[in-house]
N, C-alpha and C positions, 0 to 999 in steps of 0.2 A: 736521739743516738748519738752518738760520738764516732766520728770515722777514725781509722787507726791505721798506720804501716809500718812494718816489720822490715828494717834493715838488716837482712840476713837471717833467714827461717830456715836453713837448713840443717842446724845444729839441734842438739840436745835442748840448750834454753831456747830456742826459737820457736821449735817443735812443739814444747809445754806451752809456750806464750800464746801458740795459734790455739791450743786447744783450749787455754782458758777464754782467750777473747770469744769464740764461736760461741760458749756457754755464757759468755757473759750477757745480762738483760740491756745493759747500756752502751754494750761497744760492738761496731761493726768494721770487721775486719774489709780493708778496700784494696791493699795489697801487700806483696810479702815481696820484697828485694833481694836477687841474689845473681850475682853477675855469672856464677858456674853454671847455674841449671835455669838460665832465663828461658822460658817456652814451655817446660814442662808441667805437668801437674803438681800442684804442691801433695797431693795423696801419693803419688810415684813414690815421695820421700818419706811422707808421713802416712802408712797404707791403713792406720788404726783410725783415720778419720774418712775415710771414703764414705759418700754419701752424704758428708756435713761440707763439705767445702767444692765448689766448683772451678776456684781460680787457680792458674796457671802461675809459678814465680815470675816475675818480670826484670828488666835490666832497666826500666822507665820509673823513675821517680815520682809521684804524686804530692805537690807538696800543699795542695787546699787540703789537710788534714787535721783533724783536732791534735792527735796524740801519734807520735814518732818513737818506736824503740828500735833502741839501737844494740843489736846482738852480733857484734862484728869482730869480737875476739879482743884480747887485751890489746892495748897500744895503737887501734885502727881507727875509735872513731873519732877523735881528733882532728886526726887528717881529713876524714870523710867529711865533718862538719867544716871544716876551711873549703871544700870544693862545693858544697851545697847549702843552699841557704834555704831556709825555711821563715815562715811568718813568725813575730816576737810573740805570737798568740799562740803557736801551736806549742804543746808542751813535749818537750824532748826527754825520755827516762833512758839513759844509758846504762847497759848491764856489764859492760867492762870497766876496767880500771883504770882509766885516761882522767877522772874528775875527780875521783873520791877524795883526794889529800887538797886542804886549802890552797897551797901553793901551787896546784894544777888545777884550780877550779874555775878558771875562766877561759871561755872560746869564743872569740871575736866579743859582741855585746853581751854573750850568755853569761849568768853565775850558775855555777852549779852548786846546790845545796845536796849534802849528803842524805841521802835517803832511808835512815832508820828510824822509822815510826817510833818505836817506843825512847828514842833521845829527843828527839825535835819535831814531833808530829805539828808544831804550831809554824816551825817553819816551813815546811813540807807544804802546808796550806796554802800560803802565799805564794807558792815558789811554779816557777815554770820550766824549769833543767832540775834533772834528778841524775843524780852519780848513784846508783844503785849497789848497795854495799856486797862486799864479795860473801862467798858463803860460809868459810871457816870465821871470817868476822863476823857474820852476822850471829853465829851460834856461840862466838865465844863473848862477845858484847852482852846478849842477852843474857848470859851466866854472869856477868860483872856488873851490867849497868845498876841493882840496887845498893849493891857494896860501895862501889864509888861515889852515887850520887848521896850517900850519908856519911862520906870519908871513914869510912870502915876498913879501908884496904891499909893497913899496916905493915906489911911486908913483901915477900917476892911474890909473884905468880909464878905457880908451874902448871904447864896447859899439856895435855896430851889428847889431840884429836884424829879420828880415823875417818876418811871419805871414799866412797863408792866410785868406782871408773867413771862415772859419768862427769865427774868433777875435772876429769882430763879431756873432755872435749872429745867429739867425735871422731876426730882424725886418730890414724891408729899409730901407735908406738909402742916400743919394747916393752915399758912396764903397762900398758893398757890392755894387750890383747889376751884373751881368753887363756892361753896357755901357759902364761906368765904369770897373770894373777888369780887363776883358778888355786886355791889350797893354799895361800902365800899371802905372807904380809912384811911389809918394808917400810920405812922412814924416807922422807926426802928434804931437801932444806932444813935440815935442825936449824932451829935458833934465828934463821933469817928468811921465812917464808915470807913473801910478799905482803900479808894481809897485816903482816904484825905493825904497820904503818898508818893503816885505818884504826886499830885498836888503838895503838899509844895515842892519836889523835883523838879519839872520844875521852880516854880518860882524863887526858890533859886539859880538855874542854868541861871536866868535872873537876878539876883542881886535884889531879891524883897522876901521880907520876913513878908507881912501881917499877922494878926490873922486871919484864918478861922472860920466860923460858919455856918455849912452843914446839914441841915435836910433832908435825905433822905425818900420817902415816897412811898408805894406800891400804884398803880392805878389799877382802876376797867378794864383794858383793857390788851391785851396780848402783844405787844410789841412795842417800843418806849420808848426815853425819853425826858421828857418836862424841862429845867433846867432854872431857874432864877438867875441872880448874881446882887447886887446894891451894891455901893461903892462910896465913896465920888469924885467926878470929878469937877477939876478946869473949863476946856474947856468949848465950845458949842457943843451943838447937832451936828453940821455941822463938828466939829472940831474932833469928834468922828468917824463920820460916816467915812469921810477922811481917818482917820488914818485905820480903820479898814479897808477900803478898799483896800488900799495901801499895808497892810500885804498881804492878803489873794490875792491879784492880781495874781501871780504864782502858787496858790494851787488849783486845778481843783474842789475839793470838797467841798470849805467852800464859802459861799455867805451871802452877806450881802441884808435884805431885808428892804425896807423901808416901805413896808406893815406890819401888825401885822401879825406872823407866827403859825402855829398851827402842830401837830404831823404829821397829813394825809398828808402834804406837804413833808415829806422825808421818810414816812415807805416805806421798799423794794427797797433804796435806799441808795447809800455809801456817801450821802450828808448830810452837815451840814449846817442850816438855820442859821443863828444870825439876831437879829432886836437888835437896840437900841433904848432907851427912854430916857430923859432928864425930871427930876423933880426936880425944885430948884436945889440945889447944888449935887446934887447924879444922877449916872447915872445906869440905867438897862439896862443890857442884858440878853437877851431870847435867848435859843440855845434847837435845837432839833435836835436829831439823830433817826435813830432805830438801837435801840440798840445790836441787831444780825449781822447788816451788819456793818455800820459804827463805831461801838461799839464794832466789833468782827471778823467775819469770813471777812466781807469785806476788812476792815482795815490791816487784814493779806495779803489778796490780792492783794493790794495794796502796800504794803510793799513788796511782791514779786514781783510784776512789776518793782519797783525802784531798789531792786537788780539786777535784769536781765536786766535792762538797758531799757526797754521797756518803750512806753507809760505809763505814769502813771494811765490812765483810762481804760486801757484794760481790757476786759472782765468785768466789774464792772458799767458800763453805763447803770443805771436801771432806770426805770421810775416808779415813786409811784403810786400804786392805790389811787385816792383822795376821793372814794368814800366806 
């Protein structure tokens, strides 16, 4: 068993990570660090795991662990690692955005590897520091990787993606509370969302540099991302399906559906479903994920499995609730 600690476990991603770890056959939860809830039972915040966890939140950090997950929120992980030292043998997986871009990937003596398994599983296998991808970035990149790898992106990319309210975090804001979200739809950060940097970096790594027009939206639901991408494509639909199927043949969590897909197909799973549609000279790729699992905590555990040399699916073969 590998002992793990979570830094910041009171939010949505931290709670999801706790649930995954206590059900993982090779991971043992050693501590959950929180400065605001130290001394309180974890189940006081995450009531659904009552009877499964007897730990309290703590403001004491145990450094003698095998894996540390940082769930501190964007912009806080770098400062935390500057103030706390872990063994070079300890795997650190950051679920924030501090280390995702190559120019920000170093912290003290650590070099963070971008943790999108479908892009660079070979680099993740050798890493001890992982920058977990963003949720929008995960859904969108999985829609684009086969096209980019085959050098088939010949024009601009138009992206529309809608996320649930959990994507905004557990803190209440004007656009995240029920009265505002319910029966509502709105865009935010048009063409400037912070996840564009990750996407452009990956495309550049695959020798592709198209213009990206990204419209993020807030949906009237709690979890999941429904993303669509369209761009010119010279081949047939059958060509595209074969290309995508071949690319993801060795990746256990990304699947190509010939039927139209929806969010409920993937909620509560670490799975990404993709659907391809051709209209005249344009290919439309639809991508759906659970933003808290494949877009955050599930992908963090997937990266852990890869680093440890375990089956990539260990502990995260979850079934969707389709009702």
